N, C-alpha and C positions, 0 to 999 in steps of 0.2 A: 742388332736386330735389323732385319731388312725392311725396306720401305713398305713392302706388301704386308708384313707382319704388323708394322706400326699402324697402317690403315685399318687392317682387320681389328686390331685391339681398340682403336679409336671408335669405329662404328659399333663394335660389340658393346662398349661402355655406354654409348648413346642409347642403343636399343634397351639395355638393362634399365637405365634411368627412366626411359619412356614407359617401360612396362610397370615400374614401381609407381610412377605418377598416375598411370591409368588405373592401377589396382586401388590406390588410395581414393581416387575419384569415385570408383565404383562402390567402395565401402560406404561413402557418405550419400550416395545418390538415393538410398532408400529411406532417409530420415524425413519426417514430416513435422511441420510446425504444430504447436499446441493451439487449442481454441483460446479465445479471449477469456480471462477469468477475473472475477472480482474478489479481492482479498479483504478479509476483515481487518480493520485496524483499530487502534485504541486512541481516542481523542481525550486530552486532559484539559480540564477546566483550570484556568489560572486566575480568573477573576479580573483580568485586565491589568493595567499599569499599577494600580494601588491594591489589587487583590480583593476589592470590595464590589466588583461588578455584580449585578443582579439579573441582567437580561440574558436568558438562555440563547436567544437568537442574534446576539451581537458578536460578530467574529472576534472583536478585540478581547473578549472574555475567555478565549480559547488559546491554548499554546499553538503557536504558528499563525495565529489570527485567521483560522479557517474553521467554519462551522462543521460539525459532524454530519455525516450522511447516513442513509438507511442501512449501510453495512458496517457501521462503526459502533464499537463499545465505548461508552462514555464513562469516564472516571471523574467524579467530583469529590474532592477532599477539602480539607480545611485551607482556607485562604483568607487573608485580611481579618476582618471582624466576623467572618462567617455569616453574612446577611443571607436572608432567604432568597432563593433563586426563583424567578418568575418565567413561566412559558406562556406568552401572550399571543401566540400565533401557531401555525402548523409546524411541527417538528417530527422528523422520522429518524429513529436510530435503531440499532440492533439490540442494544442492552444498555441499561443505566445502572451504574454502581456508585452510590453516593452515601456520604455520611451527613449530608446537609438536608435542610428542609427545602421542599420545592412546592410551588403553587401553580396550578393551571388557572389562568385568569382571562376574563373577557372572551370566552368562547375558544380559548386555546385548545389545540388538539395535538396530543402527543401519541404517536404510534411507535411501538417498539416490538421487535420481532421475537425476542427471546424472553427476557425477564426484567423485572425491576427489583433491584436489591437495595435495601436500606438497613 
């Protein structure tokens, strides 16, 4: 193969690779990011270290030690000796699904967006 043919082949291969790179860039140029979204999650009551916690507003009584928020479904099942759970301050959740007794105490205020299941 002559030097001229080798150079032509070399430049032709580079042009083809550049065209492919430009084509793939153009394909992705039209994508847009999604808006911020809030996803519903499920928070599980574990009753704290001994399973007998009673304070709804104590993060230690929740799996992961995090209080549920207004977009969360709350699952409260059997733990420890199943003491009654008390809500003694403001709490906002999406849904409460419980097999336990619960008390609103001392002007406690519980807002839920969907339903209360017992």
